[in-house]
C-alpha positions as CSV (number, residue, x, y, z in Angstrom):
1,M,0.1,0.0,0.3
2,N,1.7,3.1,-1.2
3,L,0.6,6.7,0.4
4,R,-2.0,7.7,-2.5
5,E,-3.7,4.4,-2.1
6,R,-4.5,4.9,1.6
7,G,-4.1,9.2,2.1
8,I,-2.3,11.1,4.5
9,T,-3.4,9.0,8.1
10,V,-3.4,10.4,11.4
11,G,-0.8,8.8,12.5
12,D,1.7,10.3,10.0
13,L,0.4,13.9,10.9
14,L,1.5,13.0,14.5
15,I,5.4,11.8,13.0
16,I,5.5,14.8,11.0
17,L,4.6,16.9,14.2
18,I,7.0,15.1,16.1
19,I,10.1,15.7,14.3
20,I,9.4,19.4,13.3
21,F,8.1,19.8,17.0
22,S,11.4,18.3,17.6
23,T,13.6,20.3,15.0
24,T,12.9,23.1,16.5
25,I,13.8,22.7,20.0
26,I,17.3,21.3,18.8
27,I,17.7,24.5,17.0
28,N,16.1,26.8,19.5
29,K,18.5,25.5,22.2
30,Y,22.1,25.4,20.0
31,K,20.9,29.0,19.1
32,N,20.9,30.1,22.6
33,Q,23.9,27.8,24.3
34,K,25.7,29.6,21.2
35,Q,24.8,33.4,22.0
36,S,25.5,32.1,25.7
37,S,29.3,31.4,24.8
38,L,29.8,34.1,22.5
39,N,29.3,36.6,25.7
40,N,31.0,34.9,27.9
41,I,34.3,35.4,25.3
42,K,33.1,39.1,25.6
43,T,32.5,39.6,29.5
44,E,36.6,37.4,29.4
45,I,38.5,40.5,27.3
46,I,36.8,43.0,28.6
47,T,37.7,41.7,31.8
48,L,41.1,41.4,30.9
49,K,42.4,44.8,29.5
50,S,40.8,46.7,32.7
51,Y,43.8,45.4,34.3
């Protein structure tokens, strides 16, 4: 049975939604982690220059 014969089922929609939500959560966590590491580097440079 291929997709054209049976159509899109509720299970297919659930799998698609899980994939979309998990990828957005992973991307958002990666962006936040990247920004926090950049902020730490900037504060270290500022403190080193002030001495």
